[in-house]
Structures are given as structure tokens and as C-alpha cells.
C-alpha positions in Angstrom: 41.9 148.6 75.7 45.5 147.7 74.7 48.3 146.8 77.8 51.9 148.4 77.1 53.4 148.5 80.0 54.7 145.6 82.6 52.4 146.2 86.3 54.5 146.7 89.5 54.0 143.4 90.7 55.2 141.7 87.5 58.6 143.9 87.6 59.2 142.7 91.2 58.3 139.1 90.5 61.0 139.1 87.5 63.6 141.0 89.8 63.0 138.5 92.1 63.6 135.4 90.1 66.5 137.1 88.5 68.0 138.0 92.3 67.6 134.1 92.8 69.5 133.2 89.9 72.2 135.5 90.6 72.7 134.5 94.2 73.0 130.6 93.4 75.2 131.2 90.4 77.3 133.5 92.8 77.1 130.2 95.6 78.2 127.8 92.7 81.2 130.2 91.8 82.2 130.5 95.6 82.2 126.4 95.9 84.0 126.3 93.1 86.9 128.6 94.2 87.5 126.8 97.6 87.1 123.4 96.0 90.1 125.0 93.9 92.1 126.0 96.9 91.5 122.7 98.9 92.6 120.8 95.8 95.6 123.3 95.6 96.4 122.7 99.3 96.2 119.0 99.1 98.9 118.7 95.9 101.3 120.9 97.8 100.6 118.8 101.0 101.3 115.5 98.7 104.5 117.2 97.0 105.7 118.3 100.5 105.4 114.3 101.2 107.0 113.0 98.4 109.9 115.3 99.0 110.5 114.3 102.5 110.1 110.6 101.5 112.8 111.1 98.5 115.3 112.8 100.9 114.5 109.8 103.4 115.3 107.5 101.5 118.6 108.8 100.3 120.3 109.1 103.8 122.7 106.3 105.0 121.1 103.4 107.2 119.9 105.4 110.4 119.0 104.5 113.5 115.9 101.8 112.6 113.5 103.4 115.5 113.9 107.4 114.7 111.1 109.5 114.7 111.7 112.9 113.4 109.2 115.6 113.4 108.9 118.8 111.3 107.0 121.7 112.2 105.9 123.7 109.2 103.7 126.5 110.0 100.5 124.7 110.7 101.5 121.3 109.3 103.2 118.6 111.2 105.6 116.2 109.1 106.5 113.0 111.0 109.2 110.9 109.6 109.3 107.2 110.9 112.0 104.8 110.1 111.0 101.0 111.1 113.0 98.0 110.0 111.2 95.6 107.7 111.7 91.8 108.7 111.3 90.0 105.1 112.9 86.4 104.1 114.0 86.2 100.5 113.1 83.0 98.1 115.7 80.8 100.3 114.1 81.9 103.9 116.7 83.9 104.8 116.2 87.1 106.3 116.8 90.2 104.4 119.1 92.6 106.6 119.0 96.0 106.3 115.5 96.8 104.7 113.6 99.7 106.1 110.1 101.2 105.7 109.9 105.0 105.9 106.7 106.4 106.6 106.0 110.1 106.2 103.0 111.6 107.8 101.6 115.2 107.5 99.0 116.0 110.5 97.0 119.7 109.9 93.9 121.4 111.0 91.3 122.3 108.4 88.9 124.5 110.0 88.1 122.5 113.2 88.8 119.1 111.6 91.8 117.4 112.1 93.2 116.0 108.5 96.0 113.7 107.9 97.8 112.4 105.1 100.8 110.0 104.4 103.2 108.5 102.2 105.3 105.6 102.7 108.5 103.7 100.7 110.8 100.7 101.3 114.7 101.0 101.2 117.5 99.1 101.1 120.5 101.9 102.5 123.1 99.2 100.9 121.9 100.1 97.4 123.1 103.8 97.5 126.4 102.8 99.0 129.9 103.0 96.9 
């Protein structure tokens, strides 16, 4: 006798294998979406850090130990200026050189996250 149809067991087994493949594919797409969102958020934080750093490097010589906190939604940016003590080739101290560090703090889920950017600035370069 020739068999021309699938049995119920074969059909259920094929359906189970297909559904497992679909679940795996959906999970992979979900993780890809989460990673893309995370990368977009990190890029936005880095861009804001660069923007604040550029803004701070163009200011005139400030109070050297000044620390400014900027709150933007769930993000807290901290801008800190501190003097650098460097000497030139002749052994003379370089006056007016500052380090500017901008730090971003936020919570991702329940884990605290932090990113920072820093630069050295010599304010007399920007004076006219």
C-alpha cells in the first residue's frame, strides 16, 4: 500500500521545528534592535560630550577648580577644569594651561554607566 499523506505525528514534529526556528529568528532580530538602540544612545552621548568639550575650550580662562554639573533628562554631565603643571624645554613652567574633563553619568537599566572626554587648553591662544 502506498502512503500519500503525512501522519499527525510528522506534521506536529515539522510544526515544532518550524516554530523553534521562528522563535530563534525573532530573538536574533530583537537583540539586533537592542544593540542598534544602544549604539545610537552611545553615539548621542559621545556627540554631546564633544560638544560640551568644544564649548568649554572656547571660554576665557575660568576659575581653575570650577566644576559645573549639567542635568539633561536622565543624563548628568560634569565639566571640571583643573590647571596643568607642565614645564617647557627650558624647564620653565607653562602658565595658563588647563585640562578640561567632561563626564557623563547615567543609569542603563539598574547599572550606572559613565563616559568621559578630556582636552588640554591654553586660553591665551584664543585671546585677541
